N, C-alpha and C positions, 0 to 999 in steps of 0.2 A: 601277394602271390597266392596261388591255389593249385590244387591237383588238376591233372588233365581231365578228370571227370567232372570238375567244377566245384567239388567240396574239398575243404582243407583236410589233408590226410592226418590220421591219428598218430602214425609212426613218424617221429621227427626226422628219420632218415629216409623217408619215402621219396620217390621221384616226384619232383614238382615242375610245373611249367609256368613261366612268367612271360607275358606278352606286353610290350610297351610300344606306344606310338610316338611319332616324332614330337608331338605336343607334350607328351609326358617327359621328354628329355630336354625340354627348354625351347623347342622351336615354337614360333608364334603362329605358324601355319605352314603352307606349302613352301618348299625351297625352290625358288624360281632361278633358273640358269639362263642368262641372257647374253646374246652376242655370239661371235664365232667360237670362242672358248671361254668357259666360265666354270666356277666350282663353288661348292658349298659343303658344309660338314655338320656333323652332329656327334655327340659323344654319349657313351653309356658305360656304366660301371659294373664290375663283377665283385661282390663282397668276398673278403678273404675266407669266410666260412662256407663258401659254395664250392662244390665240385661239379663241373659240367659233364653231363652224361652224353651229350651230343654236341656237335659243332653248332653254334648259334645260327639261326636262320633269319635272313633278311628278306622280308616280303615287300619288294619294291612295288609301289603303286605310282605309275607314271602317266604323264600326258605330254603331248608335243604340239608344236605349231603345224598347221597344214602345209606350210611352204617348205618344210624341211625335206631333204632327199633321204628317204629311209634307208637306202642301201649303204650310205656312207656316213650318216649322222650317228654318233656313238655316245654312250655314257659309260665311263669307267668308274668302278667302285674300288676304293682302297681301304685297307684296314691298317691303322697305325703306319701310314705312309708306304704300305706295300700293296700294289694292285692285286686284287683277288678275282675280278671278273670284268668283262666288257660286254655290254649288250647293245644291240642295234636299236635305235629309236624308230622302230618300224611298226609300232602299234597303230591303232586307228587314230586319225588326226583329231585332236581336241576332244578326246574321250578317254576315260581312265582305262588302263590295262595293267597287267601285273607280270612281274618276273620274280623268281625265287632264287636267292643266292645263299650259299653256305659260307660262313665266316670262319676261316681256319684258326681256331683258338685251342690251345691245349686244355686238358681237363682242369688243371690248376692255372688260372690266368687272372689272379686278383688285380684290382686296380682299374684305372680309367682307360678306355679305348676310344679312338677317334675313327669314325667312318667318314670318308670324303667322297663326294660325287663330283666328277669332272666331265663336263659335256663338251662335245665337238659338234658344232652345228654347221651344216652345209645346205645350200639351197640353189635354185635356178635364178635367184634375183640378179639383175644386171650389176648391182653394186652392193656387195655384202659388207655392210658397216656394222660395227659392234652395237650401235644404238638403234639398229633397224628393229621395229616392233615385231617383225615376223620371225626373228631368230630367237626362239625360246623353247625350253622344255621345263617340266616341273616334276620334282619328287613330291608327291602329295602327302598331306599331313597325316593321312591314315596308313602310311607305310609303317610296318611293325617289325620289331625285333622279337624273336621267340627264343627264349633260353630255357633249356631243360637241364635240371640240376638236382643234386642232393645236398642237404645241409651236412657239414662236417662238424661233429661234436668237438667242443674245445678240449685241448689237452690239459690234464690235471698236473701241470708243471709250471710253477711260478716263473721259471727261467724263460718260458715262451711268451710271457705277457709283454705287451708293447711298451710299458713304462712301469717304473717301480711304484710302490704304494706311497712312498713319501720321498721328498727331495728338499733338503734344507734351502736350496736356491730358489724354490718356488713357494710363494706365500699363499697361493690359491689352493683351496681344498680340492682333493680328488674325490669324486663320488665313488663309494665302495658298494658294489652290488654283490650280494650273496644269492646265488641261484640254488633253489632247493626243490625237491620233488614234492608233489601234492601230498598232504597228510604225512608230514615227516614224523619220525619217531622222537621220543623224548631225548634220546642220545644225540640225534642230529640237531635238534633245536639247541641243546646245550652246547654242542660243538660250535654252532654258528654264534652263540653268545660269547664263547671263549675267543673266537677269532675277532669279533668286533671289538671286544674289550682289549685284546692284545694290541690290535692296530691303533686303537685310540690312545692307548698308553704310549706306544712307540712314537706316535705323531707328536705327543706332548702338547706344545703350544699351538699346533696346527689343528683346526677344526676338521672333523670327519663328517661325512654325510652318508651314513649306512642306509642301504635299501635292500629289502628282502623281496625276491621275486620267485613266485612259485610257477 
């Protein structure tokens, strides 16, 4: 991730912009939609420590067969099984073109989200078969998702942590990460030592893996 100006912001709460392509999200290339009706999908995640400042933007890069009827051939975009936009496949035949779609997500929307593309292809072919090579459109691999967000600082409350430091039912060690500011004071380093020693003593027979991150 980086700032909109291209450089990483020094303020951890600054507005950041992240753009990812289909290939960054696990697609092997273009998503080809074939036949009268076809669909494909891709997923993206929003980390729990992000707050979205704007609705995510989907920059669709499309191409289509020259035999499609542009007035009635359509592509519907759904977010988490809810349709958000339908665009006509009326761009130039067999050449890339672009549509921009807003994805309605709330500011706090952690987790995995699925975007589905469903195409409806119609043509003047005398026999429209699903396997006819002329019935196709593609969502190109350079289609991008643009997310504008701020990082949310962690709450200093152990009750909000996703799992306890130790659990007698689990024999595997949990990595313990202590996050400290650069150039900590002697008192802060001492406190980190106390915390590490206390947790290691509490774990008793369980090994700990303390990591200090500045």
